[in-house]
N, C-alpha and C positions, 0 to 999 in steps of 0.2 A: 420914358417909363418902361418900355419894352426892354431897352438895353439894361437898365438897372435890375429888372426882373431876371434876365438871363445871367447877370453877374451873381445874384443871390443864389440862384439854383446851382451854379457852378461851384461856389464856395461851400454850399451844403453838401454837394456830392464829394468834394475833397475831404471835408471833415468826417463824413460818414465812412469813407474808405480808410482813413487813418485810424478811426475808432475800431473798425473791424480787424485791421492788422494788429492793433494793440491787443484786442480781445483774444484773438486766436493764437498769436505768437508770443505776446509779452516781450520783455526785454531779452536780448541775446545774452546768455550766461556763459561764462567760461567753464570749461571742464578740465579737471586735473586728474592725476593718478596718484595712488598711494600704494605702498608696498605692504602686502599682508604677509605675516609670518605665522609659522606653526611650529610645534615641537613634537619630537618623537615620544610616544607614550605606549604603555603596555595595555593591550586589549585582547579580547577573544575574537578570533576570526572563525566564522562558520558559514557554510553554504548548506542549503537544504533543498529538498524536492518534496512537493506536495502531491497528494493523491487521495482517493477515497477507497474505502474497503468495507468489508463485512466482518463482524465479530462472530467467531465460531469456536466450539469446543475443540481442544487439541485432538481428542479421541472421541469419535461418535460412531456408534454401531447401529445399523438397521437390522432389527430382529424380524425374521420372516418365518415361513413354514414351507416345507417341501411336500406336504400332502394336502390334498383338497378335502374340504369338509366344512362343518359348522362349528363356529366358536362356541364352546359349551360354557366355559367359565373364564372370567378375567379377574385377576387378583391384585392388579396395580392400576394406578391412574396417573394423570399428569403430575409431575413433580415428586412422584414417589421415589424414595431412595431404595435401591436394590443391591443385593450382593451377588457375586458370581455363583451360578448354579441355583439361584432362588427360583421357585415356581412362580411364573407370572401369568400363565394362561393355559387352558386345556381345550383340546378339540374333542368333538364327539367321537368316541372310540368304538361304537357299536359295529359299524361296517368293517372297521379294521380288525376287530376281534373275531368277527364272523369269517373274514378272509383268512385269519390266522388258523382257525379251526379247520377250514377247508384244506389249507396247505399242509396242516399236520396229518390229515387223513390221507392226502395224496402221497405224502412222504412215507407214511407207514405202509401203504399199499406197494409203492415202488421198492421199498426196502425188502418186503417179503418176496416180491417177484425177483429182485436181484439175488437174494440169498438162494432161492430155488434154482435159478439159472446158473448160478455159480457152482452149486453142487452138481447139477446135471452136466455142466461143461467138464468138471473134473472127472466124472465117471466116463464120459464120452472120450476124453483124451486118453485115459488109461486103456480103454477098449480099442481105440484107434491105433495106439502104439503096438498093441498085440495083433493088429489087423483082424479084429473081430467085428468091426463095423465098417461101412463104406465111407468113402470120402464125403459123399453128400450128407450122410447123417452127422458126421463130425462138423462139417461146415455149417449145418443148420444149428447145432448146439452152440457153436462159436458165435454165430450171428445173434441168437437169442440172448446169450450172455452179454455181448457188447451192447445190445439195445437196452437191456434191463439196467446195466451199469450207467448208461447215459441218462436214462430217465431218472434214476435214483440221484445222480449228481445234480441234475437240473432242479429237482424238487428240494434238495438240500439248499441250493442257492436261493430258490424262491422263498424258503423259510427264513433265511437270513434277511432278505429284503423286507418281508412282511413284519418281522420282529422290529427291524429298524424303523419302518413307517409307524409302527405302534409307539415307539419311543419318541418319534417326531411329533406325535399328537400331544405330548407333554412339553410345553414351551418354557424354557428357563432362560435366565439372564446370562449372557456370555461374559459379562464384565461387572465389576463394581461401578455404580454410578447413579444417575438420576434420570428418570423417564421424562423426556422433553416432548415426546409426541406419542399419542395413542390413536391409531388409524382404524380401529375396529371396535365393534360393540358385541356384547353377548347375543348369540343367535344369528349373527351374520355369517353368510357363506363365503368362503374364500376358495379360489381355484388356483392351484399351483400348476401352471402350464410351462410356457417357455421362459417366464421370468418368475422369480419368487416374490409373492406379495409381501409388502412390509406391514407388520402389525404394530411394532413399537420402534421408537428411536431412543437410544440410551446414550447419554453423555457420560464420559468416564469421571472427570474431575472438573467442576466448574470454577475452581480457584485457579486453574491453569487454562487460560484461553489463548486464542490467536486471532490475528486480523489478516484476512486475505485482501491485500491492496492491489488495485490495478494501476500500474505505473506506466506513463506514456513512453513510447519508444524513444523520444528525444531525451528522456531523463534516465532511462534504465542503465545506460553505460556508467553512471555515477554511483549506482547502488551496489553495495557489497554486503556480504554476511558480516555480522558483528556491529554494524552501525546502529547508533542509538536512535530511538523514535519517540516522538510525543504525538498523542492524538486525543481528540475529543469526540464525544457522542452527543447527539441532540437531547438525549434523556437527562444528561447532567452537564449543562453548558458551562458551569463554573468549575468543573473538575477537569484536570489534565492528567491523562494516563500515560505511563511510560512503557516502553518495550524495546525490543532489539530485533534486527533483521536476522532471521534464522535460515532463510532459503530464498534464492532468486530462481524462479522456474523458467525453463528455456522455451516452453511452448507459448507461442503468441496467440492472442485473441483479437480478432478483427470484428469491430462493431461499427457500422456506418462509416467504413473506410478509415476508422481510427484504430491503430495498432497499439495494444497494451500488453504488458507482461505481469503475471501474478507474482507478488512478493509476499512471503509469509513472515509475519511479525509476531513474536511471542509477547504475551501480555499477562502479567500476574494480576489475579483478581481476588484478593483475600477477603474483601467485604461483599463479594458477589454482586457488585453493581453492574458489571458488564453481563449482558444477557445475549444468548445466541440470536443472531439476526440483526443486531443494531448496526447502523451505518456509522462508520468511523471516518473522521476527517484527519488525515495522517500527514505528519511532517517528518520526513526522513533526513537526518543530519548527515550529509555526505562528506562534510569537512568540519572538523572541530579542532582548533588550535588555541588552547587557553594560554593566557599570560605571555603573549609574544609582542615584540617591539614593532609598532606600526606607525605609518605616516599616511596622510591622505594621498591617494593616487594622483591627485591634481599636482602635487609637488614634483612628481617625476616628469610631468609634461611641461613644466615651466621652462621657457627659453628666454633669457634676458635680451633686451633690446636697448642699445645705447641711447638711441634717440628718445625713447620713452622715459628712460631713467635720468636723462640729463636735467629735467626740471627738479628732480629730487636730489640733485647734486651727488649722484652715484655713478660709479664707473664699474666696468666688468673686466675681470681678470681672466685671461684665456677664453675669450668669447667663442672661438671656433673649435674648442676641444671636443674630441670624439671619445665616447666611453670605451673602456677596455672590454675585451670579450667577456661576456657574462656579467657585466656591470651596468649600472644605470647612474645617471648624474643628478645630484641635487645641488642647490646653491645656498651658500651660507654667507651671511652679511658680517663683514668685519669693518667697522667704521663706515667709511664711504665707499667701500669696495665689495662687490659680490664675487665670491670665489667658488669654483666648482669642487664638489666632493664626490668621489666614487663610492657607491654603495652596492651591496648584493641584496637581491630581493628574493623572497620566497613565495608563498601562496598569497592570493588576493581574494577579497570578498567585497562585493558592492563597491564602495568608494574608498577602501583602505587597502594597503598592501603591507606585507610583512617585510621587515628589514632584518636580514640575517647577519650583516657585517657592514661596518662603515659609519654607524651612528651610535651614540649613547643615549640612554633614556634622558629626556628633558632637553636634549640639544636642539636649538632652534635652526630652522631652515626657511627658505622663502617658499610661500605657498603660491602667490599669484600677484599680478598687478591689477588693482581694482580701480575703476573710474569713480571719481568723486565729483559730484555736481556742486559748484559753489553755492548756488541758491538753496540746495537741499542741506548742505553742511551748515550754512549760516542761519538757516531758518527764517530769513527775512526777504524772501522773493517778492518782487513787486508784481501786482496783478492788475487787471483791467478794472476801472471804476464801474464798469457795467456788470461785472461778475459779482454774485452774492458772497458775502464774507463768511468765514467759518463760524460755527456755533459759538456763542459767548462773546463775539466781537461786535455786537450791535451798538449803535450810537446811544450812549446812556444820557446824552444831553437832550434827547428828543423829549419834548414835553407832551 
């Protein structure tokens, strides 16, 4: 009994092992190869660089004031359209007008003194030439004349400055445009010190915008003026805007050890959708070759192997041929023979390459040798009885 029991256990172990092998490996299937072909066709080759940027007006002017004081009147608001020279704000002019009156009085006094000393100098000079007065008297007359002249000239200069400051109290628009920012309110005090305080920001023409894009240092070498650009903004995700590179700025910007360069892109904005400050997702097309003859770049890397081609009943002509200078080799099938063909290549993009000479449109060449699994090709692979069948293959005879 014990011997029979051991035999039964051994047989069970063998059956279980065979089942596991069948389950995990299945039948050994043969693998074959097939020759994949491709043809030369006309396509558009393009390369691009992506970046992000900010939409800005082409011309934007910050309007400030050169005099300190209180904002008395404001005549424009956000989005107001203005013309060059239009009055947009006034500052309180009381102190400036008082200063002007004071300087006018100083000027009149210095003018009277100057005219008196000028006449006195002329008389003293005539007497001195006749030796009727001493040197000291003549030098005193000359000194008083020069001093009065200097005071008069200074007061005239001060008058010019005061008048100009009074003009600065009347703030006008320097350009035609739209007010996109107003930084002050009526009654607010502004102080013009080392920097001019900004009161308004005026954009010249919002139909002509630009994008300042930050391009990574790894891509900036491909970017040139005149290249076409497409970009989107989050405000209008379904719209694609177009533009053109107008400037590649040389100054680098370093942020968190990342070096970028500013690229200026023109953007026509006839419907005023683009607003200052929007973030743009930019694609710069650094290469565009429309309607050129191309083949997959994989075809240029194909190297025939007699041993692999033998099951296909194919032979290779000139198997060890080397390409001529400036040429590449592709392989063409003629009957049961693969023959080399020299071609000239141009630009490339992603997985295609331009053919400039050596091939005609529609001409077929070898792409690659692809492995074909018999069981995948036949669709009748055997599987383990322990594995569940695919959907729809259940036993319909089951009651």
